[in-house]
C-alpha atoms as one frame of an Amber mdcrd trajectory, in Angstrom:
protein
 177.791 -20.851 288.197 180.018 -20.311 285.178 178.069 -19.443 282.023 179.365
 -19.601 278.444 178.051 -17.866 275.335 178.601 -19.539 271.958 178.425 -17.301
 268.877 178.522 -18.746 265.370 179.314 -16.451 262.449 179.136 -17.695 258.851
 179.649 -15.640 255.683 178.833 -12.413 257.531 180.933  -9.845 259.393 179.028
  -6.635 260.016 177.070  -7.606 263.137 179.555  -9.712 265.092 180.864  -6.855
 267.220 177.345  -6.025 268.419 176.699  -9.634 269.428 179.989  -9.985 271.307
 179.619  -6.627 273.045 176.108  -7.482 274.256 177.290 -10.760 275.800 180.335
  -9.218 277.478 178.387  -6.211 278.775 175.849  -8.542 280.364 178.506 -10.398
 282.319 179.101 -13.590 280.362 181.885 -15.586 282.018 183.108 -16.860 278.674
 182.429 -15.980 275.032 183.397 -18.389 272.257 183.183 -17.272 268.622 183.317
 -19.731 265.720 183.592 -18.060 262.324 184.623 -18.976 258.806 186.601 -15.817
 258.043 189.806 -14.405 259.434 190.734 -10.794 260.107 193.884 -10.101 262.147
 192.585  -6.811 263.525 189.178  -8.221 264.477 190.698 -11.362 265.970 193.203
  -9.393 268.011 190.470  -7.117 269.337 188.294 -10.053 270.352 191.131 -11.948
 272.009 192.201  -8.822 273.893 188.779  -8.840 275.562 189.135 -12.505 276.492
 187.019 -13.941 273.670 188.009 -17.386 272.378 188.209 -17.179 268.581 188.000
 -20.246 266.323 188.433 -19.658 262.603 187.448 -22.661 260.504 185.288 -22.976
 257.400 182.646 -25.438 258.588 179.671 -25.545 256.240 177.345 -27.685 258.382
 175.887 -25.499 261.118 175.639 -28.334 263.651 179.285 -29.234 263.187 180.155
 -25.555 263.608 178.248 -25.482 266.913 179.897 -28.701 268.058 183.320 -27.183
 267.355 182.470 -24.230 269.567 180.913 -26.420 272.250 184.227 -28.245 272.604
 185.828 -24.938 273.691 183.116 -23.982 276.192 183.812 -24.566 279.887 180.682
 -23.132 281.497 178.025 -25.258 283.128 175.508 -23.595 280.817 175.880 -22.564
 277.177 173.779 -19.733 275.753 173.563 -19.585 271.967 173.791 -16.299 270.106
 173.662 -15.848 266.344 176.188 -13.269 265.195 173.415 -10.888 264.044 171.442
 -11.061 267.316 172.100  -9.525 270.742 171.377 -10.084 274.430 169.639  -7.475
 276.553 170.725  -6.605 280.122 169.661  -9.294 282.557 169.973 -12.278 280.218
 172.980 -13.866 281.927 171.579 -13.211 285.404 168.345 -14.969 284.405 170.310
 -17.909 283.015 172.410 -18.315 286.151 169.408 -18.023 288.429 167.429 -20.609
 286.452 170.180 -23.235 286.299 171.370 -22.737 289.854 167.836 -23.032 291.227
 166.960 -26.188 289.291 169.541 -28.997 288.969 167.152 -30.821 286.612 167.013
 -27.933 284.135 168.442 -28.861 280.717 166.991 -26.052 278.551 166.075 -22.442
 279.346 164.268 -20.307 276.788 163.515 -16.571 277.059 161.426 -14.124 275.030
 162.649 -11.798 272.284 162.040  -8.575 270.426 162.993  -7.725 266.851 165.049
  -5.080 265.055 165.751  -4.564 261.373 169.109  -4.767 259.654 169.729  -1.133
 260.627 169.131  -1.852 264.325 165.870   0.097 264.491 162.830  -1.556 266.121
 161.042  -3.802 263.639 157.254  -3.464 263.179 155.394  -5.923 265.389 154.603
  -9.015 263.316 152.475 -10.492 266.100 154.459 -13.719 266.005 153.481 -16.224
 268.654 155.837 -16.906 271.541 155.380 -17.976 275.175 153.738 -15.162 277.142
 153.961 -16.619 280.642 156.342 -18.669 282.774 156.064 -22.388 282.135 158.136
 -25.517 282.633 157.759 -29.244 282.109 159.788 -32.422 282.398 160.793 -34.029
 279.118 159.343 -37.397 280.147 155.959 -35.782 280.842 155.348 -34.072 277.489
 151.795 -34.997 276.486 149.421 -33.945 273.692 148.381 -30.773 275.514 152.033
 -29.776 275.918 152.777 -30.416 272.247 149.770 -28.286 271.325 151.118 -25.461
 273.490 154.589 -25.843 271.959 153.261 -25.540 268.416 150.738 -22.758 269.132
 153.327 -20.653 270.957 156.252 -21.618 268.725 157.894 -22.223 272.027 161.411
 -22.950 270.792 161.677 -20.370 268.004 164.994 -18.501 267.584 168.152 -20.261
 268.771 169.470 -17.045 270.363 166.774 -17.394 273.036 167.992 -20.829 274.158
 170.467 -21.909 276.824 171.323 -25.530 277.594 173.244 -27.409 280.251 176.577
 -28.163 278.628 176.962 -31.753 279.796 173.565 -32.696 278.376 174.354 -31.250
 274.964 177.749 -32.935 274.995 175.925 -36.237 275.432 174.155 -35.537 272.114
 177.201 -34.210 270.240 177.069 -36.844 267.502 173.501 -35.833 266.637 174.351
 -32.134 266.961 176.959 -32.486 264.222 174.295 -33.730 261.786 172.058 -30.651
 262.061 171.999 -28.744 258.769 169.156 -26.279 259.414 166.391 -25.236 261.829
 168.807 -25.027 264.736 166.203 -23.739 267.189 163.790 -26.663 266.808 166.657
 -29.122 266.372 168.195 -28.031 269.678 164.821 -28.518 271.356 164.669 -32.091
 270.040 168.176 -32.853 271.306 167.251 -31.548 274.752 163.900 -33.384 274.724
 165.962 -36.538 274.438 167.658 -35.781 277.765 166.006 -36.377 281.151 165.239
 -33.045 282.774 163.199 -29.878 282.593 162.586 -27.201 279.979 161.748 -23.738
 281.322 160.216 -20.810 279.432 160.616 -17.224 280.597 158.649 -14.632 278.577
 160.954 -11.722 279.398 162.474 -10.290 276.162 166.126 -10.973 276.921 167.165
 -11.450 273.286 167.077  -9.037 270.344 166.553 -10.814 267.040 167.648  -9.133
 263.812 165.204  -9.569 260.910 166.272  -9.725 257.271 169.920 -10.649 257.694
 169.788 -14.431 257.184 171.784 -15.966 254.362 172.521 -19.693 254.830 172.413
 -21.433 251.456 169.328 -22.694 249.616 165.903 -23.128 251.148 166.321 -26.062
 253.581 163.085 -27.859 252.638 163.773 -27.885 248.910 167.502 -28.556 249.241
 166.877 -31.698 251.293 168.606 -30.343 254.409 165.336 -30.261 256.349 164.544
 -33.909 255.614 168.079 -35.075 256.383 168.237 -33.116 259.632 164.947 -34.274
 261.128 165.322 -37.836 259.891 168.686 -38.016 261.657 167.230 -36.485 264.821
 164.278 -38.862 264.808 166.466 -41.902 264.262 168.999 -40.770 266.860 166.440
 -40.130 269.603 165.423 -42.658 272.221 162.806 -40.564 274.038 159.176 -40.630
 272.903 158.771 -36.839 272.927 161.955 -36.187 270.939 161.025 -38.722 268.277
 157.496 -37.330 268.075 158.684 -33.727 267.686 161.191 -34.714 264.987 158.440
 -36.570 263.103 156.120 -33.546 263.407 158.761 -31.400 261.735 159.276 -33.967
 258.991 155.534 -33.868 258.289 155.606 -30.072 258.227 158.404 -30.210 255.660
 156.352 -32.575 253.479 153.440 -30.146 253.690 155.662 -27.264 252.620 156.979
 -29.223 249.647 153.396 -30.015 248.659 151.855 -26.563 249.104 154.848 -24.300
 248.589 156.372 -21.863 251.050 154.006 -18.912 250.309 150.920 -20.955 251.206
 152.524 -22.346 254.352 153.358 -18.804 255.499 149.743 -17.805 254.879 148.539
 -20.726 257.004 150.953 -19.802 259.789 149.735 -16.207 259.787 146.094 -17.270
 259.917 146.626 -19.750 262.767 148.412 -17.022 264.742 145.445 -14.713 264.131
 142.970 -17.427 265.130 144.868 -18.076 268.356 144.777 -14.371 269.262 141.094
 -13.948 268.354 139.719 -17.237 269.665 137.441 -15.385 272.088 136.351 -12.735
 269.571 135.265 -14.431 266.354 133.655 -11.274 264.978 133.135  -9.784 261.510
 136.730  -8.567 261.331 137.989 -12.109 261.917 135.634 -13.472 259.239 136.901
 -10.873 256.760 140.500 -11.738 257.609 139.711 -15.421 257.110 138.180 -14.734
 253.692 141.271 -12.772 252.680 143.396 -15.675 253.864 141.367 -18.085 251.726
 141.921 -15.902 248.656 145.640 -15.578 249.344 145.922 -19.327 249.873 144.102
 -20.192 246.648 145.911 -17.598 244.505 148.874 -16.282 246.526 150.750 -14.561
 243.693 147.673 -13.012 242.098 146.426 -11.710 245.431 149.834 -10.239 246.211
 149.875  -8.333 242.916 146.356  -6.997 243.466 146.933  -5.870 247.055 150.573
  -4.744 247.000 151.177  -1.709 244.694 154.914  -2.394 244.623 154.283  -5.786
 242.977 151.860  -4.612 240.254 154.464  -3.471 237.798
């Protein structure tokens, strides 16, 4: 089965070579790069290795992805942000999953993190699927949604691969995505009949601290526009429900502010890990969380020496 890799690169140059090299080294049949900047030497080097290069300044990330999708010819399309990388075995896992299951529309693998310098990033204990799991999109129930949210099952677009024909069927909605590409892609693929499969193996390396796309999506309105469009463009119950959940989360963030939402996310992750050991340490952590939530800036100044000045 022919497998494509689609790399989008916007307002950033320094990591692209690492992303491309990781995809080619792992045996990608086709690599398509969409970027907003031109460099004759870089472009010539990429094209010499068989990479399709598209240079257009496309501000809306979904439209940028749709432009690259139009150049992909593989049966599957794996997404890769220009600052992330694949690990050996990614493409083999993708081919095996899609060849074995004709109903598969989305494959998602695990990830590890590095810093901007490429060194391993300290473990942040972020939730992600820790075992193999799959489900049909027309059978997503409350228990499945709870698992999706607890495990942050779709986090990081560079962990996702889709069947090309199914994404092409949702191209109009893809073009309207302005932010949150990982969750947005999940909603698009929930609106297609088929199966989503989760493989916990860390086949993607995610770079932390290198993001730079525009203003905060919630406060700029991009979040509301994106998930409203996805909700209104979906016909499936699960897709509409997941889009509405994300709209509600955006309203909560506007109400509470991003610092408090992050604190809540960190506490829920801790609670999920310690659900069978609600001991004194967990109680102390919960009390600290309550203080941080009530007075996030004051608590940060008191507990972080670098912020006291």
